[in-house]
C-alpha positions in Angstrom: 304.2 -77.8 35.3 302.3 -80.9 34.7 300.3 -81.7 31.6 297.5 -84.0 30.7 295.9 -84.9 27.4 292.3 -86.0 27.1 289.3 -85.8 25.0 285.9 -84.2 25.7 282.7 -84.0 23.9 280.0 -81.3 24.2 278.2 -78.4 23.0 279.7 -75.0 22.5 277.5 -72.5 24.7 279.8 -69.4 24.7 282.6 -67.8 22.8 284.5 -65.0 24.3 287.6 -63.1 22.8 290.4 -62.9 25.3 293.6 -60.8 24.8 296.5 -61.7 27.0 299.9 -60.2 26.7 298.7 -58.7 23.2 297.8 -62.3 22.0 294.2 -63.0 21.0 292.6 -66.4 21.9 289.1 -67.5 22.6 287.5 -68.7 26.0 285.0 -71.2 24.9 282.5 -72.8 27.2 281.6 -76.4 26.5 278.8 -78.4 28.3 278.4 -82.2 28.0 275.3 -84.1 27.9 276.0 -84.9 31.6 276.0 -81.3 32.3 279.9 -81.1 33.0 281.2 -77.7 31.9 284.5 -76.9 30.7 286.2 -73.5 29.9 288.6 -74.2 27.1 291.1 -71.8 25.4 291.5 -71.7 21.6 294.2 -70.0 19.7 291.9 -69.6 16.7 288.4 -70.7 15.5 287.4 -71.9 12.2 284.5 -70.6 10.1 282.4 -73.6 10.9 282.7 -73.1 14.7 279.5 -71.9 16.1 277.3 -71.7 19.2 275.4 -74.6 19.7 277.7 -77.0 17.7 278.5 -80.4 19.1 282.3 -80.8 19.2 285.0 -83.2 20.0 288.0 -81.6 21.5 291.5 -82.9 22.4 292.5 -80.9 25.5 295.9 -80.3 27.0 295.5 -79.6 30.6 298.3 -77.3 32.0 298.6 -76.6 35.6 300.9 -73.5 36.6 300.8 -72.3 40.1 298.1 -74.8 41.0 295.7 -73.2 38.5 294.5 -75.6 35.7 294.0 -74.2 32.1 292.4 -76.2 29.4 293.9 -75.6 26.0 292.4 -77.0 22.9 295.0 -79.0 20.7 292.5 -80.3 18.1 288.7 -79.4 17.5 286.4 -81.5 15.3 282.9 -80.4 14.8 280.6 -83.3 14.7 278.0 -82.7 11.9 276.0 -85.8 12.5 274.9 -84.8 15.9 271.9 -82.6 16.8 273.1 -79.0 17.1 271.5 -76.8 19.8 269.0 -74.3 18.8 269.8 -70.5 19.7 266.6 -68.5 20.5 265.7 -65.3 21.7 264.0 -65.6 25.2 262.4 -63.2 27.7 263.6 -63.8 31.2 261.0 -62.6 33.7 262.2 -63.8 37.0 264.9 -65.3 39.0 264.1 -67.0 42.4 267.2 -67.1 44.4 266.0 -69.1 47.4 268.0 -72.2 47.7 268.7 -73.3 44.0 268.3 -70.3 41.7 265.5 -70.9 39.1 265.0 -68.9 36.0 261.5 -68.4 34.5 260.4 -66.8 31.3 259.2 -67.4 27.7 260.8 -68.8 24.7 259.2 -69.5 21.4 255.8 -68.5 22.8 256.2 -71.2 25.6 256.8 -70.8 29.3 260.2 -72.2 30.7 261.5 -72.8 34.2 265.0 -73.9 34.8 267.3 -74.2 37.7 270.8 -72.9 37.3 273.8 -74.5 39.3 276.5 -72.7 37.4 277.4 -69.5 39.1 279.1 -68.0 35.9 275.6 -68.5 34.3 273.9 -66.8 37.1 276.3 -63.7 36.6 275.1 -63.4 33.1 271.5 -62.8 34.1 270.6 -59.1 33.5 269.9 -57.1 36.7 266.8 -55.6 35.4 264.0 -57.9 34.6 262.2 -58.7 32.4 264.9 -58.7 29.9 265.4 -60.0 26.3 268.3 -62.3 25.9 269.7 -64.9 23.6 269.5 -68.6 25.1 270.8 -72.0 24.4 268.9 -74.9 26.1 270.4 -78.4 26.3 268.3 -81.7 26.7 269.8 -84.0 29.4 268.8 -87.1 31.2 267.1 -84.9 33.8 265.2 -82.7 31.3 265.7 -79.4 29.4 268.3 -77.1 31.1 269.4 -73.6 30.4 272.9 -73.8 29.1 273.9 -70.2 28.2 272.5 -66.7 28.3 274.0 -64.2 25.9 273.2 -60.6 25.5 271.7 -59.3 22.3 274.8 -57.1 21.7 277.1 -59.9 22.5 275.3 -62.1 20.0 275.3 -59.5 17.2 279.1 -59.2 17.7 279.5 -63.1 17.3 277.3 -63.0 14.2 279.5 -60.3 12.8 282.7 -62.0 13.7 281.3 -65.1 11.7 280.5 -63.0 8.7 284.1 -61.5 8.8 285.7 -64.7 9.1 283.7 -66.1 6.1 284.5 -63.0 4.2 288.3 -63.2 4.9 288.2 -66.8 3.9 286.5 -66.1 0.5 288.9 -63.3 -0.1 291.9 -65.6 0.6 290.4 -68.0 -1.9 289.9 -65.4 -4.6 293.3 -64.0 -4.1 294.9 -67.5 -4.4 293.0 -68.3 -7.6 294.0 -64.7 -9.2 297.7 -65.4 -8.3 297.5 -68.9 -9.7 295.9 -67.7 -12.9 298.6 -64.8 -13.1 301.4 -67.5 -12.7 300.0 -69.5 -15.3 299.9 -66.6 -17.8 303.6 -65.9 -17.0 304.6 -69.5 -17.8 302.9 -69.5 -21.3 
């Protein structure tokens, strides 16, 4: 087993919970401005971790049986960087001749974007036209489609964010209450 450690920077374009051997982790897709894509595994996510956020991640690359797995050791959300806009879009057509090109509408404007990422192609609904949630990224070569998320998956992600915030708020209230009760006992 060999290990490498390095830093990457990019936008979060997908977050998927993964359960392996009874342990929950998150498979996160990160795309750089140079359009390099990484699938990174996180053991836990913070309440500030969102789709479209620009992050700096310290990765540990672990190779087991010739398969590389990227595990996040540290994650920093960079607030002073433009975050990507998540929007509802209507995908009308996918031309599959040569390089696949997705066409449709977002924010009342027509878009057309080539897709080189096989995993992204798999996320396009079979029946078109279809409403989806999309994330676009500005690159040196223009605006590119970075992520496609079903409306159901997006609602689940939003609900998960709400639950994480609620848990954190309840933990703070509980700590405050315990501290107050301890102070009363000391009087």
